[in-house]
LUMMAR-848140 format. One record per atom (N, C-alpha, C): x, y, z. Coordinates in steps of 0.05 Angstrom, whole numbers, plus 32768, in hexadecimal, padded with zeros to 4 digits. Layout:
REM LUMMAR-848140
XYZ/...
END
This chain:
REM LUMMAR-848140
7D6F80CD7DC5/7D7980D27DE1/7D7F80F07DE4/7D7780FC7DFB/7D7B81187E00/7D98811D7E08/7DA081367E03/7DBB813E7E0A/7DBF813B7E28/7DAB81427E37/7DAD81407E55/7DB381247E5E/7DA581107E52/7DAA80F47E59/7DC680EB7E52/7DCF80F47E3A/7DEA80EC7E32/7DFF80F87E44/7DFB81117E4B/7E0E811E7E5D/7E0F81107E78/7DF881077E82/7DF780F97E9C/7E0680DF7E9B/7E0280D07E84/7E1080B77E82/7E2E80BB7E80/7E3680CF7E70/7E5380D57E6E/7E5F80DE7E88/7E5180EE7E98/7E5B80F77EB2/7E5E80DF7EC5/7E4B80CD7EC4/7E4D80B57ED6/7E6580A57ECF/7E6980A17EB4/7E8080917EAC/7E9B809E7EB4/7E9D80B87EB0/7EB580C67EB7/7EBA80C57ED6/7EA480C67EE5/7EA780C47F02/7EB180A87F0A/7EA880947EFD/7EB380797F02/7ED080777EFB/7ED880837EE5/7EF480847EDD/7F0580917EF3/7EFB80A87EFD/7F0A80B67F12/7F0D80A67F2B/7EF780997F34/7EF880897F4C/7F0C80717F49/7F0B80657F31/7F1D804F7F2C/7F3A80587F2B/7F3F80707F20/7F5A807A7F1E/7F67807F7F39/7F5780897F4C/7F63808F7F66/7F6580757F77/7F5880607F6E/7F5C80467F7C/7F4680417F90/7F35802D7F8A/7F2180247F9C/7F2C80107FB0/7F21800E7FC9/7F2B7FFA7FDC/7F267FDE7FD2/7F397FCC7FD8/7F367FB17FCF/7F2E7FA07FE7/7F197F907FE4/7F107F7E7FF9/7F1E7F637FF5/7F2D7F5B8009/7F3C7F428006/7F2C7F2A8010/7F147F2E8019/7F047F178021/7F017F15803F/7EEB7F0A8047/7EE57F068063/7EE67EE8806A/7EF57EE1807F/7EF87EC58086/7EF17EC280A4/7EE27EAD80A9/7ED97EA880C5/7EE77E9080D0/7EF57E9480E6/7F047E7E80F3/7EF57E77810D/7EEF7E5E8111/7EDF7E568128/7EEC7E3F8137/7EEE7E428151/7EF87E2D8163/7EE07E228172/7EDA7E08816F/7EC47DFC817D/7ECE7DE78190/7EC87DEA81AA/7ED17DD781BE/7EB97DCB81CB/7EB87DB081CC/7EA27DA281D8/7EAD7D8D81EB/7E9D7D878200/7EA57D738213/7E8D7D688222/7E907D50822C/7E7C7D44823D/7E837D49825A/7E727D598268/7E787D628283/7E797D498295/7E8E7D4982A6/7E937D3282B7/7EA67D1D82AB/7EAC7D218291/7EBE7D0F8283/7ED47D1F8275/7EE87D278284/7EFD7D388279/7F0C7D2C8261/7F0A7D12825E/7F177D058248/7F077D05822E/7EEF7D118230/7EDE7D138218/7EDC7D318210/7EF17D3A8204/7EF37D5681FC/7EFD7D5781DF/7EEF7D6781CE/7EF67D6981B2/7EF77D8781AA/7F0A7D8D8199/7F0D7DA8818E/7F0D7DA78170/7EFE7DB98164/7EFC7DBA8147/7F027DD7813E/7F117DDA8129/7F177DF5811D/7F0C7DF58101/7EFC7E0980FB/7EF17E0C80E0/7EF87E2780D4/7EFB7E2780BA/7F017E4080AB/7EEC7E438096/7EDB7E588099/7EC47E5C8086/7EB27E438085/7EAF7E37809D/7E9C7E20809E/7EA97E058097/7EC27E05808E/7ECF7DEC8086/7EE27DE4809D/7EE07DCB80A6/7EF17DC280BB/7F0D7DBF80B1/7F207DCB80BF/7F3C7DC980B6/7F4E7DBA80CA/7F467DB780E3/7F557DA780F6/7F447D9F810D/7F4D7D8A811C/7F3E7D808133/7F517D768148/7F467D748160/7F567D6A8177/7F427D5B8189/7F4C7D458194/7F3C7D3781A9/7F4E7D2F81C0/7F437D2F81D7/7F527D2981EF/7F5D7D0D81F0/7F507CFB81E2/7F597CDF81E2/7F757CDC81D6/7F797CE981BE/7F947CE781B1/7FA77CFD81BB/7F9B7D1481C3/7FAC7D2A81CB/7FBB7D3781B5/7FB07D34819C/7FBE7D3F8185/7FAA7D4F8174/7FB57D648168/7FA67D748155/7FAB7D688139/7F957D62812A/7F987D558111/7F8E7D6780FA/7F9D7D6B80E5/7F947D7B80CE/7F7E7D6C80BE/7F6B7D7B80B3/7F567D6E80A4/7F587D748086/7F6B7D85807E/7F6F7D8C8062/7F8C7D87805A/7F907D808041/7FAB7D788038/7FBF7D8F803A/7FB77DA88033/7FCA7DBD8033/7FD47DC4804F/7FC47DBD8064/7FCE7DC1807F/7FE47DAD8086/7FE07D95807C/7FF47D808082/800E7D868074/800D7D90805C/80257D94804C/80357DAC8053/80287DC2805C/80357DDC805E/803B7DE5807B/802F7DD9808F/80337DE380AA/80477DD180B9/80597DDE80C9/806E7DD080D5/80677DC580F1/807A7DB880FE/80767DAC8119/806F7DC2812D/807C7DD9812B/80787DEF813E/805A7DF7813F/804E7DF98127/80327E018126/80207DED8134/80247DD3812E/80137DBE813A/80187DBC8158/80307DC18161/80367DC1817E/80277DD7818C/80267DEF817F/80177E06818B/7FF97E00818B/7FEF7DF38176/7FD27DEC8176/7FCC7DD8818C/7FDD7DC48190/7FD97DB081A5/7FD87DBE81C0/7FEB7DD181C4/7FEC7DDF81DE/7FD27DEF81E2/7FC97DFC81CE/7FB07E0C81D1/7F987DFA81D8/7F967DE381CA/7F807DD181CF/7F817DC481EB/7F9A7DBE81F4/7F9C7DB3820F/7F957DC88225/7F9B7DE1821F/7F937DF78231/7F757DF98232/7F687DF6821B/7F4B7DF7821A/7F3E7DDF8228/7F4C7DC98228/7F427DB28236/7F427DB78255/7F567DC6825E/7F577DCD827B/7F407DE18281/7F3B7DF4826F/7F247E068273/7F0A7DF78274/7F087DE38263/7EF07DD28263/7EEC7DC4827E/7F017DBA828A/7EFF7DAD82A4/7EF57DC082BA/7F017DD882BA/7EFA7DEC82CE/7EDD7DF682CB/7ED67DFD82B2/7EBC7E0882AD/7EA67DF482B0/7EAB7DDB82A9/7E967DC682AC/7E8F7DC282C9/7EA37DC382DB/7E9D7DC182F8/7E8D7DD88301/7E947DF182F8/7E867E098300/7E697E0882F6/7E657DFF82DE/7E4B7DFD82D2/7E397DEA82E2/7E437DD482EA/7E347DC082F9/7E2B7DCD8314/7E3D7DDB8321/7E387DE7833B/7E237DFE8337/7E257E0D8322/7E127E23831E/7DF67E1A831B/7DF27E028311/7DD77DF7830D/7DCF7DE38324/7DE27DE08337/7DDE7DCD834D/7DD87DB08343/7DE57DAA832D/7DE27D8F8322/7DF57D7C8331/7DE97D66833B/7DFA7D53834A/7E047D3D8338/7DF87D398321/7E017D24830E/7E0E7D3282F6/7E227D2582EC/7E317D3182D6/7E2A7D2582BB/7E1F7D0E82BA/7E197D0182A1/7E037D0F8291/7E087D118277/7DF47D1D8266/7DF67D3B8262/7E097D48826F/7E0C7D65826C/7E237D6B8258/7E1F7D7F8248/7E327D858232/7E3D7DA18235/7E577DA38231/7E667DBD8231/7E6D7DC48215/7E697DDE820E/7E717DE881F4/7E7C7E0481F7/7E927E0881E8/7E9D7E2381E6/7EA27E2981C9/7E997E4181C0/7E9C7E4981A4/7EAB7E6481A4/7EC37E648199/7ED37E7C8196/7ED67E818178/7ECF7E9A8170/7ECE7E9F8153/7ED87EBB814D/7EE67EBD8137/7EEF7ED8812E/7EEC7EDA8110/7EE57EF28107/7EE17EF780EB/7EF87F0980E2/7F077EFF80CE/7F1E7F0E80C3/7F167F1C80AA/7F187F3680AA/7F117F468093/7F2A7F538089/7F367F488074/7F507F52806A/7F667F4C807E/7F717F62808A/7F887F5E809C/7F807F6480B9/7F667F6480BF/7F5E7F6980DB/7F487F5780E4/7F457F5580FE/7F2F7F46810A/7F177F59810C/7F027F5480FC/7EEB7F6680FC/7ED67F5E8110/7ED37F448115/7EBF7F3A8128/7ECD7F25813A/7EC47F248153/7ECF7F118166/7EB97F09817A/7EB77EF08180/7EA37EE78194/7EAD7ECE81A2/7EA47ECB81BB/7EAB7EB481CB/7E947EAE81DE/7E8C7E9581E0/7E767E8E81F2/7E797E7181FC/7E6F7E6E8215/7E6E7E548221/7E507E4B8221/7E4C7E32821C/7E307E27821D/7E2F7E0F822F/7E187E0C823B/7E127DF5824C/7DF97DE78243/7DFB7DCE823C/7DE57DBE8231/7DD77DCC821A/7DE77DD98209/7DDD7DE581F0/7DD47E0281F3/7DD27E0C820C/7DC97E278210/7DE07E3A8218/7DDE7E538211/7DF37E668218/7DF77E698236/7E107E6A823E/7E177E6C825B/7E267E868260/7E3D7E8A8254/7E4C7EA38256/7E527EAD8239/7E517EC78236/7E567ED4821C/7E6A7EEA8220/7E7E7EEB820F/7E937F008211/7E897F1A8204/7E8B7F308213/7E877F4A8209/7EA27F568201/7EA97F5581E8/7EC47F5D81DF/7ECA7F7A81E3/7EB57F8B81E3/7EB97FA881E5/7EBC7FB18202/7EAF7FA38214/7EB17FAA8230/7EC67F99823F/7ED17F858230/7EE47F72823C/7ED87F658256/7EC07F5B8254/7EB37F4E826A/7EA47F36825F/7E9D7F248272/7E8C7F0E826B/7E6F7F158274/7E5C7F0D8263/7E407F13826A/7E327EF8826F/7E257EF68286/7E177EDE828D/7DFE7EDC827C/7DFC7EC6826D/7DE47EC3825C/7DCC7EB9826C/7DD17EAD8283/7DBC7EA48295/7DC57EAA82B1/7DB27EAD82C4/7DB97EB482E0/7DCD7EA082EC/7DCB7E8782E6/7DDD7E7382F2/7DFB7E7882EB/7E007E8782D6/7E1C7E8C82CD/7E297EA382DC/7E1B7EB282EC/7E267ECA82F9/7E3F7EC38309/7E3F7EAD8317/7E557EA58328/7E6E7E9D831A/7E6D7E9982FF/7E847E9082F0/7E917EA682E0/7E867EBE82E1/7E907ED482D0/7EAE7EDA82D5/7EB67ED882EE/7ED27EDF82F6/7EE67EC882F1/7EDC7EB182E8/7EEF7E9B82E5/7F037E9F82CF/7EFB7EAD82BA/7F0D7EB382A3/7F0F7ED1829F/7F277EDB829C/7F2B7EF78297/7F237EFE827A/7F0E7F0E8277/7F037F13825D/7F177F22824B/7F267F358256/7F397F438246/7F4F7F31823A/7F597F1F824B/7F6D7F0C8242/7F627EFA822D/7F4A7EF18231/7F3D7EDF821D/7F3B7EED8202/7F317F068203/7F2E7F1581EA/7F487F1981DB/7F5C7F2281EA/7F767F2781DE/7F827F0D81D3/7F817EF881E2/7F8C7EDE81D9/7F7E7ED581BF/7F637ED881BF/7F547ECF81A7/7F5B7EDF818F/7F5E7EFA8192/7F657F0B817C/7F817F038172/7F947EFF8184/7FAF7EF7817C/7FB07EDC816E/7FA07EC98178/7F9F7EAF816B/7F957EB2814F/7F807EC2814B/7F747EC58130/7F887ED3811D/7F967EE78127/7FA97EF58115/7FC17EE3810E/7FCA7ED48122/7FE17EC1811C/7FD87EAC8109/7FBF7EA2810D/7FB57E8E80FA/7FB27E9980DE/7FA97EB280DD/7FA67EBF80C3/7FC17EC280B5/7FD57ECC80C4/7FEF7ED080B8/7FFB7EB580AF/7FF67EA080BE/80007E8680B7/7FF37E7C809D/7FD97E7E809B/7FCB7E748084/7FCF7E85806B/7FD57E9F806F/7FD97EB08058/7FF17EA88048/80057E9C8055/801D7E948047/801C7E77803D/80067E6A8040/80037E4F8036/7FF67E4F801A/80027E428007/7FF87E437FEC/7FDC7E397FE8/7FD57E247FF7/7FBA7E187FF3/7FA57E238004/7FAC7E358017/7F987E40802A/7F867E54801D/7F6D7E568025/7F5B7E6A801A/7F647E86801E/7F727E8C8035/7F7B7EA7803B/7F917EB08028/7F9F7E9C801B/7FB47EA48008/7FA97EAB7FED/7F8F7EA37FE7/7F837EA77FCE/7F727EC07FCF/7F7F7ED77FD1/7F717EF07FD4/7F757F027FBC/7F677F187FBC/7F6A7F2C7FA7/7F867F387FA6/7F8E7F447F90/7FA87F517F8E/7FAA7F677FA3/7FC37F707FA8/7FC77F867FBB/7FBA7F9F7FB0/7FB37FB27FC2/7FA67FCA7FBA/7FB77FDA7FA6/7FD17FDA7FAA/7FE37FEA7F98/7FE27FDF7F7C/7FE57FC47F79/7FE57FB87F5F/7FCA7FBC7F52/7FB57FB87F61/7F9A7FBB7F57/7F957FD87F4D/7F9E7FEC7F5C/7F9A80087F55/7FA9800F7F3B/7FC280057F39/7FD1800B7F20/7FC37FFF7F08/7FB97FE67F0B/7FAB7FD97EF5/7F937FE97EEC/7F837FF37F00/7F6B80027EFA/7F72801C7EED/7F87802A7EF6/7F8F80437EEB/7F9680407ECD/7FA7802B7EC8/7FAF80267EAC/7F9780207E9A/7F8580107EA4/7F6D80097E95/7F5C80227E90/7F5980337EA4/7F49804B7EA2/7F55805E7E8D/7F6F80617E8E/7F7D80737E7B/7F7980697E5E/7F7B804E7E5A/7F7880437E40/7F5B80477E35/7F4880437E47/7F2C80477E3F/7F2680647E37/7F3080777E48/7F2C80937E42/7F39809C7E29/7F5280927E24/7F6080997E0B/7F50808E7DF3/7F4580767DF6/7F36806B7DE0/7F1D807B7DDA/7F1080857DEF/7EF880967DEB/7F0080B17DDD/7F1780BB7DE5/7F2080D57DD8/7F2580D07DBA/7F3280BA7DB4/7F3780B47D97/7F1D80B17D88/7F0A80A27D93/7EF1809E7D86/7EE280B87D82/7EE380C97D97/7ED680E37D95/7EE280F57D7F/7EFC80F47D7D/7F0A81047D69/7F0380FA7D4D/7F0280E07D49/7EFB80D47D2F/7EDF80DD7D27/7ECC80DB7D3B/7EB080E27D35/7EAF81007D2E/7EBE81107D3D/7EBE812D7D38/7EC881347D1C/7EDC81257D14/7EE8812A7CF9/7ED581237CE3/7EC6810D7CE7/7EB381047CD2/7E9A81157CD1/7E91811F7CE9/7E78812D7CEA/7E7B814C7CE9/7E9481557CEB/7E9881727CED/7E9081827CD5/7E8B81747CBE/7E8481827CA5/7E67817E7C9E/7E5681767CB1/7E3A81707CAC/7E2981897CAB/7E3481A17CAD/7E2481B97CAB/7E2281C87CC5/7E1681E07CC4/7E1581F17CDB/7E0481E67CF2/7DF381D37CEB/7DE281C87D01/7DEF81B47D12/7E0881AD7D0C/7E1681987D1A/7E2D81A47D2B/7E2E819C7D44/7E4381A57D56/7E54818D7D5D/7E6E818D7D59/7E7F81767D5F/7E97817E7D6E/7EA2816C7D7D/7EBA81727D8C/7EC6815A7D99/7EDC815C7DA8/7EE981467DB5/7ED8813C7DCD/7EE481297DDC/7ED6811D7DF3/7ECE81337E06/7EB581327E0F/7EAA81467E20/7E9781587E10/7E9881577DF5/7E8581657DE5/7E7381507DD8/7E5C81597DCE/7E4881467DC2/7E4281507DA6/7E40813C7D94/7E3781437D79/7E1981467D79/7E0F815D7D75/7DF281637D77/7DE8816E7D5C/7DD381617D52/7DC8816B7D38/7DAC81767D3E/7DA8818F7D35/7D8E819C7D37/7D7E81987D1D/7D6981897D1F/7D5981837D07/7D4A819C7CFE/7D5081A67CE6/7D4281BD7CDB/7D4781D67CEC/7D3181E47CF2/7D3381FC7D03/7D2C81F77D20/7D2C81DD7D28/7D2581D67D43/7D3A81E17D56/7D3181EE7D6C/7D4381FB7D7E/7D4681EC7D98/7D3481D97D9D/7D3581CB7DB7/7D3581AD7DB1/7D3B819E7DC6/7D3C81817DC5/7D4B81767DAC/7D64817D7DAA/7D7481747D92/7D7781567D93/7D7B814B7D7B/7D80812E7D78/7D9D81297D79/7DA681147D87/7DC2810C7D87/7DC880FC7D6F/7DDD81037D60/7DE480F47D47/7DF880DE7D4F/
END
């Protein structure tokens, strides 16, 4: 192995040590929370709400019972009556939105019959660590996009021409803010639950950084000791050998060779 290659490897390792010592950012995981609302247009009593976390259904609501039901054991054991009351209230408000929007959808298409038409609303937020990194909200009619929230412009975008007349029915800014707040509250609630995925995250950045620094110091001290031992054993090998502590290389020049030394 050439001296140049060895120096490059050693420099790379020391650079990694330095980056670890100052503390690299810790990713606590990305979690996707989705609210799915579906209903049969013309039948306000046929409304269902589902909440999923990372694709796993965690609770549901239907207009027949008027109750939000947990789908996982840790939700049943750890959440109080206040939480479930708030979830019921949110789902009942969404049922009212369904009634209003379904009528507007029928009118926008000039449909005179209500049977066979389906309403869908999908509200979704992506939680990256302690913040909402992505957020989306859309209404669908018979499986196709109808209205789509533009979170950056705080406006609704008509996915089809028939939806133009319904853009002003819901205030986009209020919808965005409410959804962000719901997601953050939900995150804070689940973070404190022992069985929830959000509670099973990486250590805090401070604890992680201290651990990495201690590990790095121990590794570097070990390398220094090894280097000193090698230097002591090899230091008497003759004038052709150069030895030293960490940062120096033991190099042996074979015979009178002046270039491309061999590493001992």
